[in-house]
C-alpha positions, 0 to 999 in steps of 0.5 A: 739528407738535409737537416730540414727532412731529419727534424721531420722524419724524427718529428714522425716518430713521435704521435705523428703515426699514420693511423688510418687513411681517414687520419691521414690528411690531417695528420699531414696538415700537422705534418705541414705546420711543424715543418714549417716551424722547422724550417723558422727555427733551423736559420740557425743552422749552417746554410749548406744543411738547412736545405732538402736535398732535391728543393729548389728552395722555394722559386717554383710555382704549379701544379703537380696532379698524382693519381693512382695505386691507394696503396701508394697512395699513402708514400706519395702523400707525405712527400708531397707535402714535405715537398710543398713545404720548401714549394710554396708556390706548387701545389702537389695533389695525389688521387687514389681511385687505383692503380688501374683508373689512375694509368687510365687517367695518366694515358688520358693526359689528365696526370703528369705522375701514375701512382702504382702498385704493379707494372704498367700492362701492354694495353695501357701501354698502347693507350699511352702511346696513342695519345702520346704519352711515353713514361717509364717505371720508377720503382718507390718501395717494395712491398710484402702484399699481406693476408689478414684474419681477426684475431682471434683465428687459432689459423696462422698459416696456409698455402699458395694453394689453400688461397688458391681455393678460398679465391679462386673464380669457381671457390663455393667455400663458404667456411674455414672448415671447408679448406683442405689441409687446413690445421688446427681445424676451424669451423666458423663461417669465411667472410672475405673481403678484398680490393675493386678490379681497379685495384693494382693490389687486387690485379697481382693477388689474383695473378701470384694466387690465382693464376691469372690477372682479376680471375677471382670470386666475385662472391666478397665484400668488394671495399673497391679502393678503400682498404680501411673496410677490410680493417673495419670488417675483419675486424669485427666479424670471426672469420674475416679474411682480408689482403692489402698492402704490408704498410695497412697492415702495420697501422692496424696490426694492434687489432688484426693477425698477418698470416703467414704464407706458404709458397712452397718452401714454408711458411714466411711472414710478411715483414720488411726482410722477408719482402726484400730478400725476396723470400716472401713468396709470392706477394711480395712487390715493387711499387710504383710511381709512372713520370710522363716524359713530357712532364719532365719539362716542366722543372717543378715536376723535375724538382718533385721527382729528384726530390721524391727519390730522395727522399723516398727511403726515410719518409717509406720508413717513418711511414710505414713502407719498406723501403729499396735496398741502396741499389734498387735505389740507385737504379730507380735514380738512373732511370729517371737520369734517362728519363730527364735526358728525354729518352726512356727504354 
């Protein structure tokens, strides 16, 4: 990692903390202004350290369109911003229409890269193939999908079975006291918050907890792709419960409580360590980007993807995501090299 990137990473440790998605764009603008200043100050450094790994020194131009997961978006956004600082001729846009919505645009040829919080599905692969779009899966981070409740909720842990009691399609559970085996006893109206059906988080959670993707009760507060509504709702409701990516919990841990999950081997709290070790089951998962094979013919896209994987570990850590292990990162870089060579799995 180059000296410029190291200095920018240091800036993230100060006031540039991602407190919420609504403040995120303003944060990015500040990061951009500071990064330009860092680049100028870096002119006195050795030239071998001045450039950021994966960038081309500003020779590139063009537009890169990314859309998809609202969980992965806050990771792709700062990387896109930093890439543009080194390559001002390239415009990178990052949308958050959800994993499913992102794949729809991607397979229609509207975007070059799709952010996803679950693997691409067979019907989506078929839709892409129908339009001549080939892709490959690049894992960019690990997530501990986090179940959150109000800070005053006395419950510390839920089993997968208890989560199923709450979220199953036919569930009529309306009060915490109706959850079988709950300890300690808690008499409070259950107030549920969750993402919409285009969300990869919704897909992953429903399959992990209810045994079938998309199988869920529908009488909950559907927040769509705006996880901040879950934060606000659960924070303001004594019986509130919701779920989203680990990074959103970290941003709001002063206002929310994360539940431990018992996947069959005892209660385990969501954390970077438990997600990477695989002990936080069944709610630890990979986070992905999917570039199109044809987009790799654009030098700006190729450079951006290399930049992404070269810097994602440091940016992920600063932005509250769980970085890949060295072995996982090497696998993603090998997959990118395969895609660059003109072949996919």
